N, C-alpha and C positions, 0 to 999 in steps of 0.2 A: 813517763808513759807506763813504765812497769807497774807502778802502783795502781794506775787506773785499769789496766788489764786484769790485774789480780782482783780488784774489786768487782769488775764486771763478771769475771768468772765466779766469784763467790756469790754475787747476787743471782747469777744465772743458776748456780747449783742450789741455792736456797729456794729460788722460785720453782725450779724443777722438782726439788724434793717436796715442796709444799703442794705442787700439783699432783704428784704421785700420792702423797698422803691424803689429799682431798679426794682423789679418785678412789682410793682404797676405802676411806670412810663412807663415801657416797655409795659405793657398791655394797658394803656391808649393810648400810641402811636400806638400800633397795632390796637386798636379799631378805633382810628381816621383814620388811613390809610385805614382800611377796609371800613369805612363809605365814605371816599373820593373816593375810588375805586368803590363802589356801585353806588354813585351818578354819577360818570363819565360814568360808564357802562349804567346807565339809560338814561343819556343825549344822548349817542351815539345811543342807541336803539330807542329813540324818533326821533332823526334826521334821522335815516335810515328808520323808518316807514313813516315819512313825505316825504322823498325822493321817496320811492316806491309808495306812494299814489299820489304824483304829477306826477310821470312817468306814472302811469296808467291813470290818468286823461288826460295827454297830448296826449298819444297814442290813447285813445278813441276819442278824438276830431279830431285828424289827420285822423283816420280811417273813422269817420263819414263825414269829409270834402271830402274824396275821394269817398265815396258812393254818396254824393250829386253831385260831379263832374261827375261821371258816369251817373247819372240821367240826369244832364244837357246835356250831349252829346247825350243821347237818345232823349231828347226833341228837340235838335238841328236837329237831323235827321228827325224828324216829321215836324219841321218847314220848312224844305227844300222841302216837298211835296206840290203839288198843293192844293190850297184851296178847301175844300169839307166838307160835313157834317161828313164824317168818320174821316177826319183829325181833325176837331173841337172836335168830341167826344173823339178821342184819346188824344188830348191835355187836355181835361177836366179830363180824368183819370190820365194822367201824372201829372197834377197840384195837384190832390188829393194825389198822392204819394209824390210829392214835399213837400206838407204841412206836411205829416207824417215825412218825413226825416228832415224837418226843426225843428220839435218839438224835435227830437233827438239831432240835432246839438245844439239847444238852451240849452237842458239839459246838454250836454257835456261842453258847454261854461260856464254854471253856476257852474259846479263842478270845473272847472279850476279857475273860479273867487273865489270860496271858498278856494281852495288849495293854490292859489297864486304862486309866489309873484305878486305884482301889475303890472309889465311890461307884464308878461305872461297873466294875467287876462285881461288887456286892449287889447292885441293882440287877445285873444280868442273872446272877445265881438266884435271886428272889423271884425273878420272872420265871425262871426254869421251874422252881419249886411250886409256883402258883398253878402249874398244870396238874399237880398231884391230885387235888380234890376231884377233878373231872374223871380221871382214871379210876379212882376209888368208887365214884358214884356209878360209872358205867358197869364196873365189875359187880357192884352190889345189885344193880338193876338186873343184870344177866342172871345172877344167883337168885332172883326173886324178891329182893328187898323192895318193899313198896315205897320207901323214902328215897330211893336212888335218884329218881327224877328231880325231886326237890333239892337234893344235895348237889346234883349236877347244876341246876339253875343258880344255886347260891355261890357257885364258883366263879361266875362271870365277873362280878364286881371286883373281887380281889385280883383276878387275872388282868383285867384292863387297867386297874390302878397300878399294878406292878409294871405293866408296859409303860404307862405314863411316867412312872418314877424312873424307869430305865431311860426313856427318851430324854427326860430332863437331865439326868446324870451324863448321858452321852453328849448332849448339847453343850453342857458346861465344860466337859473335858475337851470337846472339839474346839470350843472357843478359846479356852485359856491354856490348852495343853500344847 
Protein backbone atom coordinates (compact mmCIF):
# COMPACT_ATOMS: atom_id res chain seq x y z
CA UNK A 1 0.00 0.00 0.00
CA UNK A 2 2.92 2.32 0.52
CA UNK A 3 3.67 2.35 -3.18
CA UNK A 4 0.10 3.15 -4.13
CA UNK A 5 -0.08 6.05 -1.63
CA UNK A 6 3.13 7.43 -2.97
CA UNK A 7 1.84 7.19 -6.55
CA UNK A 8 -1.44 8.77 -5.53
CA UNK A 9 0.41 11.64 -3.89
CA UNK A 10 2.70 12.03 -6.92
CA UNK A 11 -0.23 12.05 -9.32
CA UNK A 12 -2.10 14.53 -7.09
CA UNK A 13 0.99 16.77 -6.97
CA UNK A 14 1.44 16.62 -10.76
CA UNK A 15 -2.26 17.25 -11.29
CA UNK A 16 -2.24 20.15 -8.82
CA UNK A 17 0.91 21.59 -10.40
CA UNK A 18 -0.62 21.26 -13.83
CA UNK A 19 -3.75 23.03 -12.63
CA UNK A 20 -1.71 25.86 -11.13
CA UNK A 21 0.38 26.14 -14.30
CA UNK A 22 -2.74 26.07 -16.50
CA UNK A 23 -4.34 28.74 -14.34
CA UNK A 24 -1.21 30.93 -14.58
CA UNK A 25 -1.01 30.51 -18.37
CA UNK A 26 -4.73 31.19 -18.69
CA UNK A 27 -4.52 34.32 -16.56
CA UNK A 28 -1.55 35.62 -18.58
CA UNK A 29 -3.51 35.01 -21.78
CA UNK A 30 -6.56 36.76 -20.38
CA UNK A 31 -4.41 39.69 -19.22
CA UNK A 32 -2.77 39.95 -22.63
CA UNK A 33 -6.15 39.73 -24.39
CA UNK A 34 -7.55 42.44 -22.11
CA UNK A 35 -4.55 44.68 -22.83
CA UNK A 36 -4.90 44.16 -26.58
CA UNK A 37 -8.61 44.91 -26.37
CA UNK A 38 -7.97 48.07 -24.33
CA UNK A 39 -5.34 49.27 -26.80
CA UNK A 40 -7.65 48.54 -29.71
CA UNK A 41 -10.50 50.43 -28.03
CA UNK A 42 -8.22 53.40 -27.29
CA UNK A 43 -7.07 53.49 -30.95
CA UNK A 44 -10.66 53.39 -32.16
CA UNK A 45 -11.64 56.20 -29.77
CA UNK A 46 -8.70 58.35 -30.92
CA UNK A 47 -9.63 57.74 -34.56
CA UNK A 48 -13.25 58.68 -33.87
CA UNK A 49 -12.22 61.86 -32.01
CA UNK A 50 -9.98 62.83 -34.95
CA UNK A 51 -12.77 62.09 -37.40
CA UNK A 52 -15.23 64.27 -35.44
CA UNK A 53 -12.67 67.03 -34.99
CA UNK A 54 -11.99 67.08 -38.73
CA UNK A 55 -15.68 67.00 -39.55
CA UNK A 56 -16.31 70.01 -37.32
CA UNK A 57 -13.39 71.91 -38.87
CA UNK A 58 -14.58 71.12 -42.39
CA UNK A 59 -18.16 72.16 -41.65
CA UNK A 60 -17.01 75.41 -40.02
CA UNK A 61 -14.98 76.33 -43.10
CA UNK A 62 -17.83 75.48 -45.47
CA UNK A 63 -20.26 77.53 -43.39
CA UNK A 64 -17.86 80.48 -43.33
CA UNK A 65 -17.34 80.25 -47.10
CA UNK A 66 -21.09 80.48 -47.58
CA UNK A 67 -21.23 83.52 -45.29
CA UNK A 68 -18.54 85.13 -47.41
CA UNK A 69 -20.49 84.24 -50.56
CA UNK A 70 -23.58 85.95 -49.18
CA UNK A 71 -21.53 89.03 -48.38
CA UNK A 72 -20.06 89.00 -51.89
CA UNK A 73 -23.58 88.96 -53.36
CA UNK A 74 -24.48 91.89 -51.16
CA UNK A 75 -21.42 93.76 -52.42
CA UNK A 76 -22.33 92.86 -56.02
CA UNK A 77 -25.74 94.46 -55.55
CA UNK A 78 -24.10 97.70 -54.36
CA UNK A 79 -21.61 97.61 -57.24
CA UNK A 80 -24.53 97.65 -59.70
CA UNK A 81 -25.74 100.99 -58.27
CA UNK A 82 -24.67 104.24 -59.96
CA UNK A 83 -21.50 105.77 -58.59
CA UNK A 84 -22.12 108.16 -55.73
CA UNK A 85 -20.71 109.14 -52.37
CA UNK A 86 -23.35 107.01 -50.65
CA UNK A 87 -22.37 103.99 -52.77
CA UNK A 88 -18.68 104.53 -51.96
CA UNK A 89 -19.48 104.86 -48.24
CA UNK A 90 -21.56 101.67 -48.35
CA UNK A 91 -18.74 99.85 -50.17
CA UNK A 92 -16.35 101.01 -47.44
CA UNK A 93 -18.61 99.52 -44.76
CA UNK A 94 -18.99 96.31 -46.74
CA UNK A 95 -15.23 96.08 -47.20
CA UNK A 96 -14.82 96.33 -43.42
CA UNK A 97 -17.31 93.49 -42.99
CA UNK A 98 -15.46 91.54 -45.65
CA UNK A 99 -12.20 91.92 -43.73
CA UNK A 100 -13.89 90.64 -40.57
CA UNK A 101 -15.33 87.67 -42.46
CA UNK A 102 -11.94 87.02 -44.05
CA UNK A 103 -10.37 86.76 -40.60
CA UNK A 104 -12.92 84.10 -39.73
CA UNK A 105 -12.34 82.13 -42.93
CA UNK A 106 -8.59 82.35 -42.39
CA UNK A 107 -9.01 80.94 -38.88
CA UNK A 108 -11.21 78.12 -40.20
CA UNK A 109 -8.68 77.31 -42.93
CA UNK A 110 -5.88 77.18 -40.35
CA UNK A 111 -7.86 74.76 -38.21
CA UNK A 112 -8.37 72.53 -41.24
CA UNK A 113 -4.65 72.84 -41.96
CA UNK A 114 -3.97 71.65 -38.42
CA UNK A 115 -6.50 68.80 -38.56
CA UNK A 116 -5.46 67.63 -42.02
CA UNK A 117 -4.95 65.57 -44.00
CA UNK A 118 -2.70 67.41 -46.47
CA UNK A 119 -5.13 67.43 -49.47
CA UNK A 120 -7.92 68.94 -47.35
CA UNK A 121 -5.49 71.47 -45.85
CA UNK A 122 -4.26 72.53 -49.29
CA UNK A 123 -7.83 72.90 -50.55
CA UNK A 124 -8.74 74.96 -47.47
CA UNK A 125 -5.84 77.35 -48.04
CA UNK A 126 -6.76 77.64 -51.73
CA UNK A 127 -10.31 78.53 -50.71
CA UNK A 128 -9.01 81.16 -48.33
CA UNK A 129 -6.85 82.67 -51.08
CA UNK A 130 -9.79 82.67 -53.51
CA UNK A 131 -11.30 85.49 -51.45
CA UNK A 132 -8.41 87.82 -52.32
CA UNK A 133 -9.66 89.02 -55.72
CA UNK A 134 -12.91 90.21 -54.14
CA UNK A 135 -11.08 92.36 -51.64
CA UNK A 136 -8.77 93.79 -54.29
CA UNK A 137 -11.73 94.58 -56.56
CA UNK A 138 -13.72 96.36 -53.82
CA UNK A 139 -10.66 98.34 -52.79
CA UNK A 140 -10.07 99.31 -56.44
CA UNK A 141 -13.72 100.28 -56.87
CA UNK A 142 -13.61 102.49 -53.77
CA UNK A 143 -10.47 104.13 -55.18
CA UNK A 144 -12.38 104.94 -58.38
CA UNK A 145 -11.14 102.18 -60.68
CA UNK A 146 -13.80 101.61 -63.34
CA UNK A 147 -12.82 97.93 -63.74
CA UNK A 148 -13.34 97.06 -60.07
CA UNK A 149 -16.87 95.81 -60.59
CA UNK A 150 -15.86 93.51 -63.46
CA UNK A 151 -12.91 92.18 -61.45
CA UNK A 152 -15.25 91.53 -58.54
CA UNK A 153 -17.66 89.53 -60.72
CA UNK A 154 -14.74 87.57 -62.19
CA UNK A 155 -13.87 86.32 -58.70
CA UNK A 156 -17.04 84.26 -58.28
CA UNK A 157 -16.19 81.30 -60.48
CA UNK A 158 -12.75 80.64 -58.89
CA UNK A 159 -14.18 81.11 -55.39
CA UNK A 160 -17.01 78.61 -55.87
CA UNK A 161 -14.67 76.21 -57.68
CA UNK A 162 -12.27 76.39 -54.73
CA UNK A 163 -15.16 75.65 -52.38
CA UNK A 164 -16.17 72.62 -54.46
CA UNK A 165 -12.57 71.39 -54.47
CA UNK A 166 -12.44 71.74 -50.70
CA UNK A 167 -15.75 69.91 -50.22
CA UNK A 168 -14.46 67.05 -52.40
CA UNK A 169 -11.18 66.87 -50.44
CA UNK A 170 -13.05 67.01 -47.14
CA UNK A 171 -15.45 64.28 -48.24
CA UNK A 172 -12.60 62.03 -49.27
CA UNK A 173 -10.70 62.67 -46.05
CA UNK A 174 -13.82 62.02 -44.00
CA UNK A 175 -14.65 58.78 -45.81
CA UNK A 176 -11.17 57.30 -45.83
CA UNK A 177 -9.54 59.05 -42.89
